[in-house]
CHARMM-style PDB file with segment names, atoms N, HN, CA, C and O in Angstrom:
ATOM      1  N   ALA     1     -33.774  36.303 127.910  1.00  0.00      PROA
ATOM      2  CA  ALA     1     -34.876  37.595 129.002  1.00  0.00      PROA
ATOM      3  C   ALA     1     -36.109  38.147 129.151  1.00  0.00      PROA
ATOM      4  O   ALA     1     -37.075  38.132 128.388  1.00  0.00      PROA
ATOM      5  N   VAL     2     -35.943  38.713 130.391  1.00  0.00      PROA
ATOM      6  HN  VAL     2     -35.158  38.725 131.011  1.00  0.00      PROA
ATOM      7  CA  VAL     2     -37.402  38.804 130.751  1.00  0.00      PROA
ATOM      8  C   VAL     2     -37.778  40.183 131.372  1.00  0.00      PROA
ATOM      9  O   VAL     2     -37.319  40.590 132.440  1.00  0.00      PROA
ATOM     10  N   TRP     3     -38.548  40.769 130.691  1.00  0.00      PROA
ATOM     11  HN  TRP     3     -38.921  40.438 129.824  1.00  0.00      PROA
ATOM     12  CA  TRP     3     -39.408  41.861 130.920  1.00  0.00      PROA
ATOM     13  C   TRP     3     -40.636  41.937 131.723  1.00  0.00      PROA
ATOM     14  O   TRP     3     -41.701  41.597 131.208  1.00  0.00      PROA
ATOM     15  N   ARG     4     -40.565  42.521 133.433  1.00  0.00      PROA
ATOM     16  HN  ARG     4     -39.699  42.797 133.851  1.00  0.00      PROA
ATOM     17  CA  ARG     4     -41.525  42.230 133.960  1.00  0.00      PROA
ATOM     18  C   ARG     4     -42.167  43.710 134.272  1.00  0.00      PROA
ATOM     19  O   ARG     4     -42.985  44.030 135.134  1.00  0.00      PROA
ATOM     20  N   ASP     5     -41.503  44.512 133.258  1.00  0.00      PROA
ATOM     21  HN  ASP     5     -40.838  44.252 132.558  1.00  0.00      PROA
ATOM     22  CA  ASP     5     -42.237  46.095 132.690  1.00  0.00      PROA
ATOM     23  C   ASP     5     -42.288  46.148 131.529  1.00  0.00      PROA
ATOM     24  O   ASP     5     -41.329  46.765 131.065  1.00  0.00      PROA
ATOM     25  N   PRO     6     -43.045  45.745 130.731  1.00  0.00      PROA
ATOM     26  CA  PRO     6     -42.982  46.000 129.115  1.00  0.00      PROA
ATOM     27  C   PRO     6     -43.395  47.325 128.429  1.00  0.00      PROA
ATOM     28  O   PRO     6     -43.643  47.387 127.224  1.00  0.00      PROA
ATOM     29  N   THR     7     -43.447  48.281 129.193  1.00  0.00      PROA
ATOM     30  HN  THR     7     -43.246  48.231 130.171  1.00  0.00      PROA
ATOM     31  CA  THR     7     -43.394  49.884 128.800  1.00  0.00      PROA
ATOM     32  C   THR     7     -41.739  49.748 127.991  1.00  0.00      PROA
ATOM     33  O   THR     7     -41.415  50.318 126.949  1.00  0.00      PROA
ATOM     34  N   LYS     8     -40.828  48.771 128.878  1.00  0.00      PROA
ATOM     35  HN  LYS     8     -41.092  48.307 129.724  1.00  0.00      PROA
ATOM     36  CA  LYS     8     -39.430  49.032 128.276  1.00  0.00      PROA
ATOM     37  C   LYS     8     -39.202  48.211 127.541  1.00  0.00      PROA
ATOM     38  O   LYS     8     -37.995  48.007 127.409  1.00  0.00      PROA
ATOM     39  N   PHE     9     -40.039  47.415 126.783  1.00  0.00      PROA
ATOM     40  HN  PHE     9     -41.019  47.581 126.891  1.00  0.00      PROA
ATOM     41  CA  PHE     9     -39.397  46.569 125.815  1.00  0.00      PROA
ATOM     42  C   PHE     9     -39.124  46.564 124.464  1.00  0.00      PROA
ATOM     43  O   PHE     9     -38.436  45.726 123.882  1.00  0.00      PROA
ATOM     44  N   GLN    10     -39.770  47.676 123.894  1.00  0.00      PROA
ATOM     45  HN  GLN    10     -40.329  48.357 124.366  1.00  0.00      PROA
ATOM     46  CA  GLN    10     -39.432  48.005 122.673  1.00  0.00      PROA
ATOM     47  C   GLN    10     -38.547  48.984 122.867  1.00  0.00      PROA
ATOM     48  O   GLN    10     -38.043  49.080 121.748  1.00  0.00      PROA
ATOM     49  N   THR    11     -37.875  50.002 123.744  1.00  0.00      PROA
ATOM     50  HN  THR    11     -38.284  49.924 124.653  1.00  0.00      PROA
ATOM     51  CA  THR    11     -36.655  50.905 123.535  1.00  0.00      PROA
ATOM     52  C   THR    11     -35.628  49.603 124.350  1.00  0.00      PROA
ATOM     53  O   THR    11     -34.509  50.096 124.490  1.00  0.00      PROA
ATOM     54  N   GLU    12     -35.644  48.670 124.711  1.00  0.00      PROA
ATOM     55  HN  GLU    12     -36.553  48.270 124.597  1.00  0.00      PROA
ATOM     56  CA  GLU    12     -34.141  48.215 125.029  1.00  0.00      PROA
ATOM     57  C   GLU    12     -33.993  47.218 124.243  1.00  0.00      PROA
ATOM     58  O   GLU    12     -32.854  46.757 124.169  1.00  0.00      PROA
ATOM     59  N   LEU    13     -35.203  46.518 123.336  1.00  0.00      PROA
ATOM     60  HN  LEU    13     -36.128  46.893 123.397  1.00  0.00      PROA
ATOM     61  CA  LEU    13     -35.119  45.656 122.609  1.00  0.00      PROA
ATOM     62  C   LEU    13     -33.571  45.844 121.582  1.00  0.00      PROA
ATOM     63  O   LEU    13     -32.686  45.015 121.369  1.00  0.00      PROA
ATOM     64  N   GLY    14     -33.693  47.073 121.166  1.00  0.00      PROA
ATOM     65  HN  GLY    14     -34.412  47.747 121.340  1.00  0.00      PROA
ATOM     66  CA  GLY    14     -32.846  47.481 119.768  1.00  0.00      PROA
ATOM     67  C   GLY    14     -32.849  46.890 118.911  1.00  0.00      PROA
ATOM     68  O   GLY    14     -33.927  46.328 118.718  1.00  0.00      PROA
ATOM     69  N   ASN    15     -32.075  46.697 118.184  1.00  0.00      PROA
ATOM     70  HN  ASN    15     -31.199  47.154 118.341  1.00  0.00      PROA
ATOM     71  CA  ASN    15     -32.624  46.052 116.199  1.00  0.00      PROA
ATOM     72  C   ASN    15     -31.843  44.156 116.994  1.00  0.00      PROA
ATOM     73  O   ASN    15     -30.826  43.556 116.646  1.00  0.00      PROA
ATOM     74  N   LYS    16     -32.664  43.862 117.851  1.00  0.00      PROA
ATOM     75  HN  LYS    16     -33.490  44.350 118.133  1.00  0.00      PROA
ATOM     76  CA  LYS    16     -32.888  42.040 117.957  1.00  0.00      PROA
ATOM     77  C   LYS    16     -34.132  41.881 117.460  1.00  0.00      PROA
ATOM     78  O   LYS    16     -35.236  42.401 117.617  1.00  0.00      PROA
ATOM     79  N   LYS    17     -33.442  40.650 116.541  1.00  0.00      PROA
ATOM     80  HN  LYS    17     -32.545  40.227 116.413  1.00  0.00      PROA
ATOM     81  CA  LYS    17     -34.807  39.782 116.486  1.00  0.00      PROA
ATOM     82  C   LYS    17     -34.879  38.603 117.291  1.00  0.00      PROA
ATOM     83  O   LYS    17     -33.893  38.098 117.827  1.00  0.00      PROA
ATOM     84  N   GLY    18     -36.301  38.068 117.394  1.00  0.00      PROA
ATOM     85  HN  GLY    18     -37.102  38.478 116.958  1.00  0.00      PROA
ATOM     86  CA  GLY    18     -36.149  37.007 117.713  1.00  0.00      PROA
ATOM     87  C   GLY    18     -37.744  36.140 117.861  1.00  0.00      PROA
ATOM     88  O   GLY    18     -38.419  35.886 116.863  1.00  0.00      PROA
ATOM     89  N   VAL    19     -38.170  35.763 119.272  1.00  0.00      PROA
ATOM     90  HN  VAL    19     -37.622  35.970 120.082  1.00  0.00      PROA
ATOM     91  CA  VAL    19     -39.164  34.775 119.345  1.00  0.00      PROA
ATOM     92  C   VAL    19     -39.868  35.324 120.651  1.00  0.00      PROA
ATOM     93  O   VAL    19     -39.305  35.156 121.732  1.00  0.00      PROA
ATOM     94  N   VAL    20     -40.986  35.922 120.584  1.00  0.00      PROA
ATOM     95  HN  VAL    20     -41.444  36.059 119.705  1.00  0.00      PROA
ATOM     96  CA  VAL    20     -41.403  36.820 121.900  1.00  0.00      PROA
ATOM     97  C   VAL    20     -42.742  36.060 122.529  1.00  0.00      PROA
ATOM     98  O   VAL    20     -43.461  35.207 122.010  1.00  0.00      PROA
ATOM     99  N   PHE    21     -42.798  36.575 123.608  1.00  0.00      PROA
ATOM    100  HN  PHE    21     -42.214  37.269 124.029  1.00  0.00      PROA
ATOM    101  CA  PHE    21     -43.551  35.449 124.178  1.00  0.00      PROA
ATOM    102  C   PHE    21     -44.497  36.417 125.330  1.00  0.00      PROA
ATOM    103  O   PHE    21     -43.981  36.650 126.423  1.00  0.00      PROA
ATOM    104  N   PHE    22     -45.801  36.921 125.041  1.00  0.00      PROA
ATOM    105  HN  PHE    22     -46.221  36.732 124.153  1.00  0.00      PROA
ATOM    106  CA  PHE    22     -46.235  37.986 125.806  1.00  0.00      PROA
ATOM    107  C   PHE    22     -47.009  37.080 126.839  1.00  0.00      PROA
ATOM    108  O   PHE    22     -47.893  36.368 126.363  1.00  0.00      PROA
ATOM    109  N   TRP    23     -46.828  37.034 127.907  1.00  0.00      PROA
ATOM    110  HN  TRP    23     -46.109  37.612 128.293  1.00  0.00      PROA
ATOM    111  CA  TRP    23     -47.818  36.573 129.682  1.00  0.00      PROA
ATOM    112  C   TRP    23     -48.692  37.167 129.712  1.00  0.00      PROA
ATOM    113  O   TRP    23     -48.612  38.324 129.300  1.00  0.00      PROA
ATOM    114  N   LYS    24     -50.144  36.577 130.298  1.00  0.00      PROA
ATOM    115  HN  LYS    24     -50.209  35.637 130.633  1.00  0.00      PROA
ATOM    116  CA  LYS    24     -51.271  37.486 130.780  1.00  0.00      PROA
ATOM    117  C   LYS    24     -51.401  38.632 130.224  1.00  0.00      PROA
ATOM    118  O   LYS    24     -50.924  39.698 130.613  1.00  0.00      PROA
ATOM    119  N   ILE    25     -52.216  38.384 129.069  1.00  0.00      PROA
ATOM    120  HN  ILE    25     -52.604  37.518 128.753  1.00  0.00      PROA
ATOM    121  CA  ILE    25     -52.986  40.025 128.222  1.00  0.00      PROA
ATOM    122  C   ILE    25     -53.635  40.343 128.273  1.00  0.00      PROA
ATOM    123  O   ILE    25     -54.674  39.796 127.902  1.00  0.00      PROA
ATOM    124  N   ASP    26     -53.561  41.652 128.842  1.00  0.00      PROA
ATOM    125  HN  ASP    26     -52.717  42.097 129.143  1.00  0.00      PROA
ATOM    126  CA  ASP    26     -54.611  42.455 129.596  1.00  0.00      PROA
ATOM    127  C   ASP    26     -56.090  42.642 128.237  1.00  0.00      PROA
ATOM    128  O   ASP    26     -56.085  43.026 127.067  1.00  0.00      PROA
ATOM    129  N   GLY    27     -56.800  42.320 128.840  1.00  0.00      PROA
ATOM    130  HN  GLY    27     -56.804  42.007 129.790  1.00  0.00      PROA
ATOM    131  CA  GLY    27     -58.529  42.325 128.229  1.00  0.00      PROA
ATOM    132  C   GLY    27     -58.488  40.973 126.877  1.00  0.00      PROA
ATOM    133  O   GLY    27     -59.265  40.895 125.925  1.00  0.00      PROA
ATOM    134  N   TYR    28     -57.498  40.169 127.158  1.00  0.00      PROA
ATOM    135  HN  TYR    28     -56.867  40.232 127.931  1.00  0.00      PROA
ATOM    136  CA  TYR    28     -57.486  38.725 126.250  1.00  0.00      PROA
ATOM    137  C   TYR    28     -57.227  37.109 126.933  1.00  0.00      PROA
ATOM    138  O   TYR    28     -56.174  36.591 127.304  1.00  0.00      PROA
ATOM    139  N   ASN    29     -58.846  36.487 126.925  1.00  0.00      PROA
ATOM    140  HN  ASN    29     -59.702  36.909 126.623  1.00  0.00      PROA
ATOM    141  CA  ASN    29     -59.070  35.585 127.627  1.00  0.00      PROA
ATOM    142  C   ASN    29     -58.997  35.663 129.009  1.00  0.00      PROA
ATOM    143  O   ASN    29     -58.518  34.748 129.679  1.00  0.00      PROA
ATOM    144  N   GLY    30     -59.676  37.248 129.747  1.00  0.00      PROA
ATOM    145  HN  GLY    30     -60.065  37.992 129.203  1.00  0.00      PROA
ATOM    146  CA  GLY    30     -60.064  37.621 131.241  1.00  0.00      PROA
ATOM    147  C   GLY    30     -58.766  37.567 131.420  1.00  0.00      PROA
ATOM    148  O   GLY    30     -58.531  36.568 132.100  1.00  0.00      PROA
ATOM    149  N   GLY    31     -57.562  38.272 131.092  1.00  0.00      PROA
ATOM    150  HN  GLY    31     -57.753  39.084 130.540  1.00  0.00      PROA
ATOM    151  CA  GLY    31     -56.474  38.824 131.319  1.00  0.00      PROA
ATOM    152  C   GLY    31     -55.432  37.697 131.480  1.00  0.00      PROA
ATOM    153  O   GLY    31     -54.249  37.868 131.773  1.00  0.00      PROA
ATOM    154  N   SER    32     -56.133  36.359 131.215  1.00  0.00      PROA
ATOM    155  HN  SER    32     -57.094  36.221 130.977  1.00  0.00      PROA
ATOM    156  CA  SER    32     -54.621  34.910 131.224  1.00  0.00      PROA
ATOM    157  C   SER    32     -54.624  34.483 130.160  1.00  0.00      PROA
ATOM    158  O   SER    32     -54.291  33.299 130.105  1.00  0.00      PROA
ATOM    159  N   GLY    33     -54.953  35.115 128.919  1.00  0.00      PROA
ATOM    160  HN  GLY    33     -55.223  36.077 128.964  1.00  0.00      PROA
ATOM    161  CA  GLY    33     -54.333  34.839 127.702  1.00  0.00      PROA
ATOM    162  C   GLY    33     -52.549  35.177 127.005  1.00  0.00      PROA
ATOM    163  O   GLY    33     -52.009  36.218 127.380  1.00  0.00      PROA
ATOM    164  N   SER    34     -52.048  34.569 126.371  1.00  0.00      PROA
ATOM    165  HN  SER    34     -52.486  33.723 126.066  1.00  0.00      PROA
ATOM    166  CA  SER    34     -51.116  34.808 126.398  1.00  0.00      PROA
ATOM    167  C   SER    34     -50.485  34.189 124.360  1.00  0.00      PROA
ATOM    168  O   SER    34     -51.076  33.404 123.618  1.00  0.00      PROA
ATOM    169  N   HSD    35     -49.180  34.945 124.098  1.00  0.00      PROA
ATOM    170  HN  HSD    35     -48.700  35.582 124.700  1.00  0.00      PROA
ATOM    171  CA  HSD    35     -49.642  34.904 122.298  1.00  0.00      PROA
ATOM    172  C   HSD    35     -47.672  34.694 122.551  1.00  0.00      PROA
ATOM    173  O   HSD    35     -46.868  35.104 123.388  1.00  0.00      PROA
ATOM    174  N   ILE    36     -47.594  33.836 121.302  1.00  0.00      PROA
ATOM    175  HN  ILE    36     -48.247  33.503 120.622  1.00  0.00      PROA
ATOM    176  CA  ILE    36     -46.004  33.694 120.832  1.00  0.00      PROA
ATOM    177  C   ILE    36     -46.155  34.227 119.390  1.00  0.00      PROA
ATOM    178  O   ILE    36     -47.104  34.100 118.616  1.00  0.00      PROA
ATOM    179  N   ASP    37     -44.997  34.844 119.236  1.00  0.00      PROA
ATOM    180  HN  ASP    37     -44.226  34.947 119.865  1.00  0.00      PROA
ATOM    181  CA  ASP    37     -45.156  35.581 117.692  1.00  0.00      PROA
ATOM    182  C   ASP    37     -43.487  35.679 117.386  1.00  0.00      PROA
ATOM    183  O   ASP    37     -42.865  35.880 118.429  1.00  0.00      PROA
ATOM    184  N   LEU    38     -43.026  35.626 116.737  1.00  0.00      PROA
ATOM    185  HN  LEU    38     -43.531  35.463 115.890  1.00  0.00      PROA
ATOM    186  CA  LEU    38     -41.961  36.351 115.939  1.00  0.00      PROA
ATOM    187  C   LEU    38     -42.227  37.989 115.841  1.00  0.00      PROA
ATOM    188  O   LEU    38     -43.216  38.679 115.599  1.00  0.00      PROA
ATOM    189  N   ILE    39     -40.404  38.336 116.250  1.00  0.00      PROA
ATOM    190  HN  ILE    39     -39.600  37.775 116.446  1.00  0.00      PROA
ATOM    191  CA  ILE    39     -40.343  39.751 116.223  1.00  0.00      PROA
ATOM    192  C   ILE    39     -39.085  40.585 115.514  1.00  0.00      PROA
ATOM    193  O   ILE    39     -37.945  40.121 115.514  1.00  0.00      PROA
ATOM    194  N   GLU    40     -39.371  41.684 114.997  1.00  0.00      PROA
ATOM    195  HN  GLU    40     -40.297  42.062 114.997  1.00  0.00      PROA
ATOM    196  CA  GLU    40     -38.275  42.336 114.294  1.00  0.00      PROA
ATOM    197  C   GLU    40     -37.786  43.624 113.788  1.00  0.00      PROA
ATOM    198  O   GLU    40     -37.959  43.973 112.620  1.00  0.00      PROA
ATOM    199  N   PRO    41     -37.306  44.180 114.478  1.00  0.00      PROA
ATOM    200  CA  PRO    41     -37.058  45.423 114.578  1.00  0.00      PROA
ATOM    201  C   PRO    41     -36.899  46.361 112.881  1.00  0.00      PROA
ATOM    202  O   PRO    41     -35.996  46.089 112.090  1.00  0.00      PROA
ATOM    203  N   THR    42     -37.847  47.327 112.637  1.00  0.00      PROA
ATOM    204  HN  THR    42     -38.581  47.548 113.279  1.00  0.00      PROA
ATOM    205  CA  THR    42     -37.792  48.187 111.506  1.00  0.00      PROA
ATOM    206  C   THR    42     -37.429  49.737 111.707  1.00  0.00      PROA
ATOM    207  O   THR    42     -36.949  49.948 112.821  1.00  0.00      PROA
ATOM    208  N   SER    43     -37.518  50.613 111.074  1.00  0.00      PROA
ATOM    209  HN  SER    43     -37.908  50.442 110.169  1.00  0.00      PROA
ATOM    210  CA  SER    43     -37.132  52.188 111.427  1.00  0.00      PROA
ATOM    211  C   SER    43     -38.769  52.693 112.491  1.00  0.00      PROA
ATOM    212  O   SER    43     -38.764  53.610 113.312  1.00  0.00      PROA
ATOM    213  N   ALA    44     -39.710  52.024 112.242  1.00  0.00      PROA
ATOM    214  HN  ALA    44     -39.714  51.278 111.575  1.00  0.00      PROA
ATOM    215  CA  ALA    44     -40.658  52.291 113.194  1.00  0.00      PROA
ATOM    216  C   ALA    44     -40.860  52.041 114.582  1.00  0.00      PROA
ATOM    217  O   ALA    44     -41.557  52.524 115.474  1.00  0.00      PROA
ATOM    218  N   GLY    45     -39.494  50.552 114.404  1.00  0.00      PROA
ATOM    219  HN  GLY    45     -38.928  50.159 113.680  1.00  0.00      PROA
ATOM    220  CA  GLY    45     -39.956  50.075 116.189  1.00  0.00      PROA
ATOM    221  C   GLY    45     -39.980  48.323 115.624  1.00  0.00      PROA
ATOM    222  O   GLY    45     -39.991  47.776 114.521  1.00  0.00      PROA
ATOM    223  N   ALA    46     -39.980  47.885 116.981  1.00  0.00      PROA
ATOM    224  HN  ALA    46     -39.971  48.329 117.876  1.00  0.00      PROA
ATOM    225  CA  ALA    46     -39.949  46.686 116.760  1.00  0.00      PROA
ATOM    226  C   ALA    46     -41.434  46.333 115.747  1.00  0.00      PROA
ATOM    227  O   ALA    46     -42.230  47.236 115.487  1.00  0.00      PROA
ATOM    228  N   VAL    47     -41.671  44.634 115.161  1.00  0.00      PROA
ATOM    229  HN  VAL    47     -41.025  43.900 115.372  1.00  0.00      PROA
ATOM    230  CA  VAL    47     -43.078  44.657 114.632  1.00  0.00      PROA
ATOM    231  C   VAL    47     -43.154  43.099 114.580  1.00  0.00      PROA
ATOM    232  O   VAL    47     -42.320  42.385 114.024  1.00  0.00      PROA
ATOM    233  N   CYS    48     -44.197  42.701 115.193  1.00  0.00      PROA
ATOM    234  HN  CYS    48     -44.875  43.282 115.644  1.00  0.00      PROA
ATOM    235  CA  CYS    48     -44.424  40.973 115.097  1.00  0.00      PROA
ATOM    236  C   CYS    48     -44.841  40.571 114.011  1.00  0.00      PROA
ATOM    237  O   CYS    48     -45.786  41.205 113.540  1.00  0.00      PROA
ATOM    238  N   HSD    49     -44.343  39.482 113.284  1.00  0.00      PROA
ATOM    239  HN  HSD    49     -43.576  38.968 113.667  1.00  0.00      PROA
ATOM    240  CA  HSD    49     -45.622  38.882 112.157  1.00  0.00      PROA
ATOM    241  C   HSD    49     -46.914  38.144 112.483  1.00  0.00      PROA
ATOM    242  O   HSD    49     -47.166  37.238 111.688  1.00  0.00      PROA
ATOM    243  N   SER    50     -47.754  38.316 113.427  1.00  0.00      PROA
ATOM    244  HN  SER    50     -47.550  39.052 114.073  1.00  0.00      PROA
ATOM    245  CA  SER    50     -48.775  38.411 113.638  1.00  0.00      PROA
ATOM    246  C   SER    50     -49.190  39.500 114.372  1.00  0.00      PROA
ATOM    247  O   SER    50     -49.824  40.380 113.790  1.00  0.00      PROA
ATOM    248  N   HSD    51     -48.925  39.604 115.648  1.00  0.00      PROA
ATOM    249  HN  HSD    51     -48.410  38.888 116.121  1.00  0.00      PROA
ATOM    250  CA  HSD    51     -49.404  40.539 116.512  1.00  0.00      PROA
ATOM    251  C   HSD    51     -48.617  40.684 118.160  1.00  0.00      PROA
ATOM    252  O   HSD    51     -48.240  39.869 119.001  1.00  0.00      PROA
ATOM    253  N   CYS    52     -48.628  42.371 118.038  1.00  0.00      PROA
ATOM    254  HN  CYS    52     -48.934  43.033 117.354  1.00  0.00      PROA
ATOM    255  CA  CYS    52     -47.738  42.323 119.136  1.00  0.00      PROA
ATOM    256  C   CYS    52     -48.821  42.762 120.139  1.00  0.00      PROA
ATOM    257  O   CYS    52     -49.650  43.661 119.989  1.00  0.00      PROA
ATOM    258  N   TYR    53     -48.600  41.745 121.447  1.00  0.00      PROA
ATOM    259  HN  TYR    53     -47.927  41.015 121.568  1.00  0.00      PROA
ATOM    260  CA  TYR    53     -49.564  42.767 122.710  1.00  0.00      PROA
ATOM    261  C   TYR    53     -48.380  43.330 124.285  1.00  0.00      PROA
ATOM    262  O   TYR    53     -47.798  42.844 125.254  1.00  0.00      PROA
ATOM    263  N   PHE    54     -48.652  44.787 123.520  1.00  0.00      PROA
ATOM    264  HN  PHE    54     -49.126  45.182 122.732  1.00  0.00      PROA
ATOM    265  CA  PHE    54     -47.267  44.718 124.752  1.00  0.00      PROA
ATOM    266  C   PHE    54     -48.588  45.584 126.446  1.00  0.00      PROA
ATOM    267  O   PHE    54     -48.429  45.876 127.631  1.00  0.00      PROA
ATOM    268  N   THR    55     -49.397  45.611 125.714  1.00  0.00      PROA
ATOM    269  HN  THR    55     -49.525  45.374 124.751  1.00  0.00      PROA
ATOM    270  CA  THR    55     -50.075  45.395 127.408  1.00  0.00      PROA
ATOM    271  C   THR    55     -50.612  44.257 128.093  1.00  0.00      PROA
ATOM    272  O   THR    55     -51.810  43.982 128.160  1.00  0.00      PROA
ATOM    273  N   CYS    56     -49.726  43.650 128.566  1.00  0.00      PROA
ATOM    274  HN  CYS    56     -48.753  43.874 128.512  1.00  0.00      PROA
ATOM    275  CA  CYS    56     -49.680  42.500 129.612  1.00  0.00      PROA
ATOM    276  C   CYS    56     -48.462  42.375 130.377  1.00  0.00      PROA
ATOM    277  O   CYS    56     -47.575  43.196 130.140  1.00  0.00      PROA
ATOM    278  N   LYS    57     -48.245  41.394 131.348  1.00  0.00      PROA
ATOM    279  HN  LYS    57     -48.966  40.727 131.540  1.00  0.00      PROA
ATOM    280  CA  LYS    57     -47.692  41.120 132.666  1.00  0.00      PROA
ATOM    281  C   LYS    57     -46.122  40.998 132.089  1.00  0.00      PROA
ATOM    282  O   LYS    57     -45.523  42.022 131.760  1.00  0.00      PROA
ATOM    283  N   GLN    58     -45.735  40.178 132.026  1.00  0.00      PROA
ATOM    284  HN  GLN    58     -46.222  39.347 132.294  1.00  0.00      PROA
ATOM    285  CA  GLN    58     -44.628  39.995 131.154  1.00  0.00      PROA
ATOM    286  C   GLN    58     -44.248  40.250 129.889  1.00  0.00      PROA
ATOM    287  O   GLN    58     -45.207  40.570 129.186  1.00  0.00      PROA
ATOM    288  N   ILE    59     -43.049  40.228 129.247  1.00  0.00      PROA
ATOM    289  HN  ILE    59     -42.270  39.968 129.818  1.00  0.00      PROA
ATOM    290  CA  ILE    59     -42.289  39.747 128.294  1.00  0.00      PROA
ATOM    291  C   ILE    59     -41.736  39.028 128.343  1.00  0.00      PROA
ATOM    292  O   ILE    59     -41.222  39.080 129.461  1.00  0.00      PROA
ATOM    293  N   TRP    60     -41.095  37.525 127.403  1.00  0.00      PROA
ATOM    294  HN  TRP    60     -41.512  37.482 126.496  1.00  0.00      PROA
ATOM    295  CA  TRP    60     -40.315  36.906 127.429  1.00  0.00      PROA
ATOM    296  C   TRP    60     -39.689  37.079 125.743  1.00  0.00      PROA
ATOM    297  O   TRP    60     -40.343  37.356 124.738  1.00  0.00      PROA
ATOM    298  N   PHE    61     -38.143  36.796 125.865  1.00  0.00      PROA
ATOM    299  HN  PHE    61     -37.612  36.571 126.681  1.00  0.00      PROA
ATOM    300  CA  PHE    61     -37.653  37.027 124.649  1.00  0.00      PROA
ATOM    301  C   PHE    61     -36.499  36.184 124.589  1.00  0.00      PROA
ATOM    302  O   PHE    61     -35.649  35.990 125.459  1.00  0.00      PROA
ATOM    303  N   TRP    62     -36.638  35.485 122.882  1.00  0.00      PROA
ATOM    304  HN  TRP    62     -37.328  35.643 122.176  1.00  0.00      PROA
ATOM    305  CA  TRP    62     -34.886  34.873 122.816  1.00  0.00      PROA
ATOM    306  C   TRP    62     -34.882  35.386 121.590  1.00  0.00      PROA
ATOM    307  O   TRP    62     -35.712  35.627 120.713  1.00  0.00      PROA
ATOM    308  N   GLU    63     -33.277  35.534 121.816  1.00  0.00      PROA
ATOM    309  HN  GLU    63     -32.602  35.338 122.528  1.00  0.00      PROA
ATOM    310  CA  GLU    63     -33.105  36.440 120.132  1.00  0.00      PROA
ATOM    311  C   GLU    63     -32.725  35.293 119.293  1.00  0.00      PROA
ATOM    312  O   GLU    63     -32.416  34.141 119.595  1.00  0.00      PROA
ATOM    313  N   LEU    64     -32.832  35.944 118.077  1.00  0.00      PROA
ATOM    314  HN  LEU    64     -33.083  36.880 117.832  1.00  0.00      PROA
ATOM    315  CA  LEU    64     -32.167  34.908 116.691  1.00  0.00      PROA
ATOM    316  C   LEU    64     -30.973  35.020 116.259  1.00  0.00      PROA
ATOM    317  O   LEU    64     -30.346  35.846 116.922  1.00  0.00      PROA
ATOM    318  N   ARG    65     -30.362  34.534 115.410  1.00  0.00      PROA
ATOM    319  HN  ARG    65     -30.871  33.862 114.872  1.00  0.00      PROA
ATOM    320  CA  ARG    65     -29.093  35.487 115.025  1.00  0.00      PROA
ATOM    321  C   ARG    65     -29.486  35.190 113.761  1.00  0.00      PROA
ATOM    322  OT1 ARG    65     -28.871  35.650 112.800  1.00  0.00      PROA
TER     323      ARG     65
END
């Protein structure tokens, strides 16, 4: 799934865990940087294993079961 509006990602993700790709991160490598991580749901919201970059242009997600 691809979120073109990253502000909706955390609420629409629900209780899914998987691989997440943050594309064109604001302030990271001049706005052209990206990051791949593992993400899991918690009671406080989604948590990445390394770092979540929700201020980006798009978020891509592949669910792991």
